[in-house]
N, C-alpha and C positions, 0 to 999 in steps of 0.2 A: 714296743720299746723304740725310743727315738735315738738314733745314732748320730755320729758326726756328719755322715753323708747327708742326712736330712737337714741338719743345720746349715750345711753349705748350700743346699738347694734353696733354702729360705732366704739366705743372704743374697744369692744371685738373682732371685726373683724380684726383690724389692727395687733395685735400680732400674730394671726394665719397666716396672710399673711407673716409677718416677719419671722415666724418660717419655713414656706415652703421655702422662699427665702434663708434663711441661710442653710437649709438642702441641697438645690440645690448647693449652693456655696461650701459646704463641699464635696459633691459628685464630683463636677467638679475638685476641688483641689486634691482630693484623686486619681482620674483617672490620673491626670498629674504626681503626685508624684510617684504613684505605677508604672506607665508606664516608668518613668525616672529612678527611683531608685530600682525598684523591691520590692518584699514583705519583705525580710529580712532587707534591709537597710532603708526602709521607716519608718518614725516615726510619731506619733500623733502630736508631736510638729511641725514638718515640715509641715504637712498637715494643722494644725491650722494657721500657718503663711501664707501659700499660700491662705487660705480661709478667711484671716482677721478675724479669730474667735479665741476664747479662747479654750484651751483643755477641760475646763468644758463644754462648749457648744457642743463640739464634743461628749463627753460622755453622754450628755443629749439626743442627737439624736441617738447615737450608743453606748449603755451601754456596749456592748461586746468589745469595743475598736477597735484596728486595725483589728483583725480577722473578726469581724462583718462588719466593713466598707468594707474590701476587698471582703468578700462574697457578700455584697449588690451590689457593683459596678460591680463585675464580672457577677452576675446574670442579672442585667439590661443590661449590654453591650452584653452579650451572647444572651439574648432574642431579642435584636434589630437586631443583625447580623443574628440570626436564622430566624427571620421573613423575612428578605430580601432574604435569601437563599431559603426559602420555596416558596416565591412568584415567584422567578425565576424558581424553580423546577416545579411548577404548570404551569408556562407559557410555558415551553419547553417540559416537559415530563408528561403532564396531563394524568393519566391512562384512563380517559374517552375519550380522544382524542389522540390516539396513532399516532405517525408519520407514514407517508408512508415509506416503506422500503428504497426507494431512498433518503428520507430526513433524515434518522436516524443520519448519520454522521453530517449533517448540524445542526440538533437540539442539538445533544450532544455537538458540538463545541460551539454553541451559549450559552448553559448553562455553559460550562466550562469557556468561556470568561467572562461571567457575574460574576461568582464566583471568578475568579482570580482578576477581577477588584475590588472586595471588599477588597482585601488585602491592596490596596492603599487607597481606599475610606474610609475604616474603620481602618485607621492606628493606632488610639488610642487603639482600641480593640485588634488588633493583637500584639501591643507592650505589652499589658498585658499578652496575651497568650504566647508570647516569654518568658516572665519572669516566667510564670507558669512552662513551660517545664524546664527552667534552674534551678528553685528552688523548684521543686516538693517535695524534701526530707524535706524541711523546712516549707512547707505550710500544715496546718492542713488537715487531710484526709477528714473531712466533708466539708471543703471549696472546695477542688478539686471535690468531688462528687456533690456538689450543682452546680458548674460550668458545669460539664458534663451533668447533668440532665436538666439544663436550655437551653443548646445549642447543643453541639456535638452529644449527644445520640439521641436527637429528630431528628436532621437532618439525622443522619445515618439510623435511622429506616424508615424515609420517602423516602430516596434514595433507600433503600432496597426494599420498596414496589413498587417504580417506576421500579426498575430492574425486580422484579417479574412479573409486568404487561407486560413489554417488552418481558420477557421470555414466558409468557402465549400466547402471540400473535406470537411467533416464530421469533421475531425480533432479539433476542440475545439468546445465550445458557448460562444460569447462572451456569451450571455444578452442579446443586443441591444446590447451596447456594447463594440466592440473596444478603444476607448480605455481603458475601465475594466479590461478584461482585461490590457492592456499595463501599466497602472499597478500592478495587483496582481502581475503577474509580476516586474516590476523591484523592487517592495518586498519580495516574499517571498524573492528570491534574495540580497538584499544588505543590507537594513536592519539586521538584527542584527549582521552583520559590520562594517558601517561604525560602528555605535554602540560595539561592544565593542573595536574597534581604534582608535577615535578618528580615523576617516577615514584609516586607514593609518599613523598615527603609531606605533602599537604593533601591528604585524601579528600576527594569530593564528597559532598553529601550523598548518601546511598541512593536516594531517589534520582539525583542528577546523573550519577554514574550509570544507573540502570536505564535511564532515558537515552543516554548516548550509546550504550551497548545495544539496546533494542533498535535504535535508528541504524546502527552499523549493520546489524543482521538483515534488516529490511532492505537496506541499500545493496547488500551483497546479493540477496535473492532477486532484486530487480535486474541486476546485471547478469546473474548466472542462473536464475530460475529457468527450469525447463519449459519450453513453449508447449510441449505436449501435455 
């Protein structure tokens, strides 16, 4: 038997669902607007129109306005890409299962290809990153720091740990700085690709991207390969 109490629960559940759905619509619209217009040019009015929501609704969800909304979507986007990167790192450079010396280049290349593929597969995220670099002077410092802590710094630390483990096993020579080796690896495998593709906006032909990735891995091993 259904009583009045059950009807009340049904009535109260629906607004909560609607609130979640509206917040999702706002976040999706904000990702599109920020990725297209950048931080400085994007406006709450434009985001509201894209989300079919009122500006009041946006401020109800994000009282801090544009800054809070941008910080939220960058954190969520960075965490998603971070998790994908770390999953690939564990797959190919798991410290508990180091590669055989003969397989090191193969595994580094597999990791590099997986990461470079994310530039295209996560184009929305890297479009936001492109705007961050272009508009860093106009984005609040705390927003930049929140993005770094959600994604790039975490990934950098984990890659440095993986490089240290390779160094401990004599597979590479980190020259006293696993963090620097990590930074060089990430730069060598992707910098030219991100620049020439405008952060994935105009993807390079697959064979060209693979050529650049392979060249980056070989350059890394020439600089950090173990002499032993």
